[in-house]
N, C-alpha and C positions, 0 to 999 in steps of 0.2 A: 504494500500500500504506500510506503514511503517513496519508493521509486516512481510510482505513478504521479504522486504529488509534485515531484521535481520535474518530470517530463512534460506534464500538461502545459504549464506556462511557456515553456520553450516552444512547443508545437504551436500554440496560439500566436506567439510573437512572430515566429517564422511565417505562419500563414498570413498575418496582417502585413508583413513587410514584402511578401511576394506578390501581393495584389496591387493593382493600380490605385493610387491615392485618389483619383478623380472618380472612381467607380461609386455607384450608389451603394451605401452600406447601412446596416442596421444592427442594433444591439437588442438583446431580448432576454426575458426570463420566463421559464416554464412555471405557470401558476400551479400545476399539479405537483411538481417537485417542491415548490414552496410550501404546499399543504403538508408534505411529509417531512418538513424541516430540513430539506436538502438545499444547501446553498448552490445556486446554479447561475451560469452566465453563458449566453450564446452570442455569436457574431456571425453576420452574413454579408457577403459581398457579391454584387452583380459583376460577372466577368464577361458576359456577352449579352446581347439584347434579351435572350430568353433563358440564360443559364446563370446560376448562382452557386456559390459554395457556402456552406454553413458549418459551424463547429460549436459544439456545446460541451461545457465542463460542469460536472456536478460532484459535490462532496457532502457526505453526511457521516460524521464520526460520533454523534451524541445520542443516537437512538439504537434500537435493537436491529436496525436495518443499515448498518455501517456499509458505506461504499464510496468508491472514487470511480468516476467514469469520464471518458473522453469519447465523443461521438461526432466524427466528421460526416458530412453529407453533401451530395451533389443534387441540385434541383433543376428540373426543366419546367419552366413556366409556360402555361398554355398561351398567355398573352405576353407581350413585352413588359418589362418592369417586374416589380416584386409585389404584385397584387393579383388576386383571383386564385385560380386553381393551379396546382403544380404536382408533378410526379417526382418522387424522391428515391434515391438509393443511398443507403447509409451503412456504416460499420460502427461497431462499438468495441471499445477496449476498456476494461475496468478490473476492479478487485472488489469482491463482496465478502461480507462477514455478517451473516444474518441467521436468525432462528430464535428458539426459546420463546415463541410467541404463538398465541392461539389465533387462528384465522378462520373465518366462516367458509363454508363450502360455496364455491362460485362456479356456475356452469358445470356442475358434476365433477369438479376438480377437488380431490381430497388433499387438504393442506395439513392433515393431522401429524405428518412427519416433522413439521416445523415446531410443534409444541415441545418436543423432548430433545431436540438436537440443534446445534449450531453448524453452519456450513461456511467454510472460509476458503477462498481461492480466487484465481483469475477467471475473468469472463471475457469471451470474444464472440462477436456476432456479425452477421451481415443480413441486411433486409431491404425491402422496397415498400413503397406506400404512396399515399396520396394526401394532399393537404389543401387548405384553402385559407387565404389571407384577405381580410377585408378591413377597410378603414373605419376607425372609431373616433378620429379627430385629426387635426392638422399634425402631420408627421407621426401619427400613432396608428398601429394596426392591431387587430386581434387575429391570431393564427391558430388554426386547428389542424392537427396532423396525426395520422396513424400509419405505422409501418410494421410489417410482419416479416419474420425471417428465421434463420437458423442461428441459435445461440448455443455456444459450447461453454460448459462450466466444469473446470477441473478443481475439485475441492477436497479438503480434509474435513472429516466429520467428528464433532465433539459432543459428548453428553452434557447434561446440566451441571455436573461437577467440574467440567473443563477437561476431562480425560479424553484423549484421542481414541475414537472408535474405529475409524477407517482413514486411510491416507491415499492420496493420488487417485481418487475416483473421478472418472470422466463421464459426463452426461451431455447429450445433445437434446435440445428442445426446439420445437416450432413454437415461436413465442413472439410477442410484440417486441420489436427492437426500439420503438419510439412511440410514445403517446404524449401529445403536447396540446396545451392550451397556452400559447405564448402571448405575452404582452410585448409588442415590438415598437421600438423607437428608431426612426430613420434619421440619418445624418447626411 
């Protein structure tokens, strides 16, 4: 997790320096992440009339859902500019440390394993999706997006006492790689 914290600012700085300074750009926060007490920040740059690149960083170290995540994305806008509908392709890199929490059953998914164990390890994924951005004020947009894809989680499993139960477990999931309700500010 410490390595990811050091790498993320370097990636964002390199991305911002590599893009044209006169390009349309926006900064954003995902309200859904904010509700989970995850500090997050996103930046997006228009690189061609209908193409943009987006990168989001999220950190949560104070709840039972500890994580660090970096999620770059490429977007194709149906219209020119950064408004209206878009198709997206994204990847995620992160580290998770979650568990020992009771969750309700959602869409027939049994989360009972999360009650008795913690799962810690790197997360990687790739996905595709659709989003829509609409204006809510001068230089402000609200953006909705959902991406699905393949997520790989390599984890070590711990019981409630902190004793390691399993190590190096690999799991692949077809899972959302991004769910956003972004508040966007253009510059």
